[in-house]
C-alpha positions in Angstrom: -2.5 -8.7 -10.4 -2.3 -4.9 -10.5 0.6 -3.0 -9.2 -0.1 0.3 -7.5 1.0 3.4 -9.5 4.7 4.0 -8.9 5.3 0.4 -7.6 6.3 -2.8 -9.2 6.0 -2.7 -13.0 3.6 0.3 -13.0 4.9 3.6 -14.3 6.1 6.1 -11.7 3.8 8.9 -10.5 4.5 12.3 -9.1 2.1 11.8 -6.1 0.1 9.1 -4.6 -3.6 9.4 -4.3 -5.8 6.6 -3.0 -8.9 8.1 -4.6 -7.2 8.0 -8.1 -6.0 4.4 -7.3 -9.5 3.4 -6.3 -11.0 4.8 -9.6 -8.3 2.8 -11.5 -9.3 -0.4 -9.7 -13.0 0.3 -10.5 -12.1 0.7 -14.2 -10.0 -2.5 -14.3 -12.8 -4.4 -12.5 -15.5 -3.0 -14.8 -13.4 -4.1 -17.8 -12.8 -7.6 -16.4 -16.4 -8.2 -15.3 -17.7 -7.1 -18.7 -15.2 -9.4 -20.5 -15.3 -12.4 -18.2 -18.9 -12.2 -17.0 -20.5 -11.4 -13.7 -19.6 -12.6 -10.2 -17.1 -9.9 -9.2 -13.5 -10.1 -8.3 -11.6 -10.9 -5.2 -9.7 -7.8 -4.1 -6.6 -7.9 -1.9 -4.9 -4.8 -0.8 -2.0 -4.0 1.5 -1.2 -0.7 3.2 -2.4 2.2 1.0 -3.5 -0.3 -1.6 -5.9 -1.7 1.0 -7.4 1.7 1.4 -7.8 2.1 -2.4 -9.4 -1.4 -2.6 -11.8 -0.5 0.2 -12.8 2.7 -1.5 -13.2 0.9 -4.8 -15.4 -1.8 -3.2 -17.5 0.9 -1.6 -18.0 2.7 -4.9 -18.8 -0.5 -6.9 -19.8 -3.4 -4.6 -21.3 -5.1 -7.5 -17.9 -5.6 -9.0 -16.4 -7.2 -5.8 -16.9 -10.8 -4.6 -14.6 -10.5 -1.6 -12.3 -8.0 0.0 -9.1 -8.8 2.0 -7.4 -5.8 3.7 -3.8 -6.2 5.0 -2.5 -3.5 7.3 -4.8 -0.8 5.8 -3.2 2.6 6.3 -6.6 4.2 7.0 -5.1 6.7 9.3 -3.1 8.3 6.5 -6.2 8.3 4.3 -7.9 10.5 6.9 -4.8 12.5 7.9 -6.6 15.8 7.3 -9.1 15.1 10.2 -7.8 17.0 13.3 -8.1 14.0 15.6 -6.2 11.7 13.2 -3.6 14.4 12.4 -2.9 14.7 16.2 -2.5 11.0 16.5 -0.2 10.8 13.5 1.9 13.7 15.0 2.3 11.8 18.3 3.2 8.6 16.5 5.9 10.4 14.5 7.3 12.1 17.6 7.6 8.8 19.3 9.0 6.8 16.4 12.8 6.4 16.3 14.6 7.6 13.2 17.1 5.6 11.3 20.6 6.4 12.7 23.2 7.9 10.4 25.5 5.4 8.7 23.1 2.5 8.6 23.9 0.4 5.5 21.0 -0.8 3.3 21.6 -4.4 4.3 21.5 -3.5 8.0 18.2 -1.6 7.5 16.6 -4.5 5.6 17.9 -7.0 8.2 16.5 -4.9 11.1 13.2 -4.3 9.4 12.6 -8.1 8.9 14.6 -10.1 11.4 13.5 -7.7 14.2 10.0 -8.9 13.5 10.9 -12.6 13.5 11.0 -12.8 9.7 13.9 -14.0 7.6 15.6 -11.3 5.6 14.7 -11.7 1.9 17.5 -12.0 -0.7 17.8 -8.8 -2.7 16.8 -9.1 -6.4 16.7 -6.7 -9.3 13.0 -6.0 -8.4 13.8 -5.8 -4.6 17.2 -4.1 -4.3 18.4 -3.3 -0.8 16.6 -0.1 0.3 18.4 3.1 0.9 17.9 4.4 4.4 15.9 7.7 4.6 18.0 10.6 5.7 
């Protein structure tokens, strides 16, 4: 399993770039396929990781056996396109912000239980998130 740059156990990064992430995926897949033999890998990506996996699969379909995309944030990958930029602006304008004074536990609870999911227990790898100002 590969963590996206700046997430999990991967080193931090100054900026996120799905094209750079996709190239990294292609490199890892190329190394694995040459070491383990043909057949390709099963790629699973979520959010921006799904966009990176999609780009990697498009660049080197011979290295991919299957592709599972979970909530691909394809709109942000095309944010420079005028139609997509307009859509994203309208979504941002209509999205409620986080009220002042919301504790991290309240934020985590609302972002999970409000969707019908149980709030996960915080761990050293998943501390309570700090609300964005």
